[in-house]
VMD Tcl script that draws the C-alpha trace (Angstrom):
set ca {
  {31.08 -33.18 44.94}
  {33.44 -32.23 42.15}
  {33.44 -35.26 39.90}
  {35.98 -33.75 37.53}
  {38.67 -34.17 40.21}
  {37.90 -37.87 40.57}
  {40.51 -40.39 39.50}
  {37.89 -42.35 37.58}
  {38.73 -43.04 33.94}
  {36.69 -41.34 31.23}
  {36.61 -44.47 29.07}
  {35.66 -48.03 29.91}
  {38.37 -50.01 31.69}
  {38.67 -53.77 32.02}
  {38.58 -54.73 35.70}
  {39.61 -57.88 37.51}
  {36.47 -59.47 38.93}
  {38.34 -60.79 41.95}
  {39.31 -57.24 42.94}
  {35.66 -56.22 42.91}
  {34.52 -59.04 45.17}
  {37.27 -58.60 47.79}
  {35.17 -56.36 50.05}
  {31.90 -58.29 49.86}
  {32.99 -61.83 49.02}
  {30.39 -61.97 46.26}
  {30.63 -60.38 42.82}
  {26.85 -59.96 42.56}
  {26.67 -58.02 45.82}
  {29.54 -55.82 44.63}
  {27.80 -55.10 41.34}
  {24.54 -54.32 43.16}
  {26.36 -51.88 45.48}
  {28.13 -50.22 42.55}
  {24.88 -49.90 40.59}
  {23.05 -48.30 43.52}
  {25.89 -45.83 44.02}
  {25.94 -45.10 40.27}
  {22.23 -44.26 40.43}
  {22.89 -41.90 43.35}
  {25.70 -40.19 41.44}
  {23.56 -39.88 38.30}
  {20.78 -38.20 40.29}
  {23.27 -35.78 41.89}
  {24.76 -34.85 38.53}
  {21.32 -34.45 36.94}
  {20.12 -32.18 39.75}
  {23.29 -30.11 39.55}
  {22.97 -29.74 35.78}
  {19.29 -28.82 35.97}
  {20.02 -26.21 38.63}
  {22.70 -24.61 36.47}
  {20.60 -24.71 33.29}
  {17.51 -23.32 35.04}
  {19.15 -19.89 34.86}
  {18.95 -20.00 31.07}
  {15.34 -21.20 30.78}
  {13.07 -19.05 28.68}
  {9.37 -19.25 29.32}
  {8.00 -17.86 26.07}
  {6.39 -20.20 23.54}
  {7.89 -18.64 20.44}
  {9.53 -21.29 18.28}
  {11.00 -18.71 15.94}
  {13.35 -17.20 18.46}
  {16.18 -19.50 19.42}
  {18.96 -18.03 21.47}
  {22.38 -19.63 21.50}
  {23.97 -18.95 24.83}
  {27.72 -19.58 25.04}
  {27.64 -20.20 28.80}
  {24.91 -22.79 28.43}
  {26.93 -24.61 25.77}
  {30.03 -24.60 27.97}
  {28.10 -26.03 30.92}
  {26.67 -28.78 28.71}
  {30.12 -29.65 27.35}
  {31.54 -29.81 30.88}
  {28.93 -32.38 31.90}
  {29.39 -34.36 28.69}
  {33.11 -34.74 29.41}
  {32.59 -36.05 32.94}
  {33.15 -39.76 33.54}
  {29.98 -41.83 33.48}
  {28.32 -42.50 36.86}
  {29.12 -46.23 36.65}
  {32.82 -45.49 36.25}
  {32.73 -43.04 39.15}
  {30.91 -45.53 41.36}
  {33.30 -48.35 40.46}
  {36.30 -46.17 41.27}
  {34.78 -45.16 44.61}
  {34.05 -48.81 45.43}
  {37.58 -49.93 44.61}
  {39.07 -47.12 46.70}
  {36.82 -48.10 49.61}
  {34.89 -44.80 49.66}
  {31.44 -46.41 49.49}
  {29.63 -47.25 52.72}
  {27.39 -50.30 52.54}
  {25.90 -52.80 54.93}
  {24.02 -56.06 54.64}
  {20.77 -56.00 56.65}
  {20.56 -59.80 56.67}
  {23.92 -60.03 58.45}
  {22.78 -57.40 60.95}
  {19.75 -59.58 61.81}
  {21.94 -62.66 62.26}
  {24.21 -60.83 64.71}
  {21.25 -59.59 66.76}
  {19.82 -63.12 67.10}
  {23.11 -64.64 68.22}
}
mol new
graphics top color blue
foreach p $ca { graphics top sphere $p radius 0.5 }
foreach p [lrange $ca 0 end-1] q [lrange $ca 1 end] { graphics top cylinder $p $q radius 0.2 }
display resetview
């Protein structure tokens, strides 16, 4: 997923708590859903960054030779400028792009 094209803000934004609990009815459930999605996004971004930086890995143990690679610096700057995973997850949640379900409610429906 291209996170740069997301509408998520780069800086922290004050949110209305009531808007966050509209979908779940409980602010704590909403925060738990957002935090789990933020962890998923962070893992995706980390894997993507590691995959791109693996091309530049040097496997010699010489501390004297340090190579400054312009491409590597540009990749690092790109990922530094991305919105934080929590902001991305919050934006996805508000837009309704996050799928979630409550297993306890599924059990109640089966018993009825």
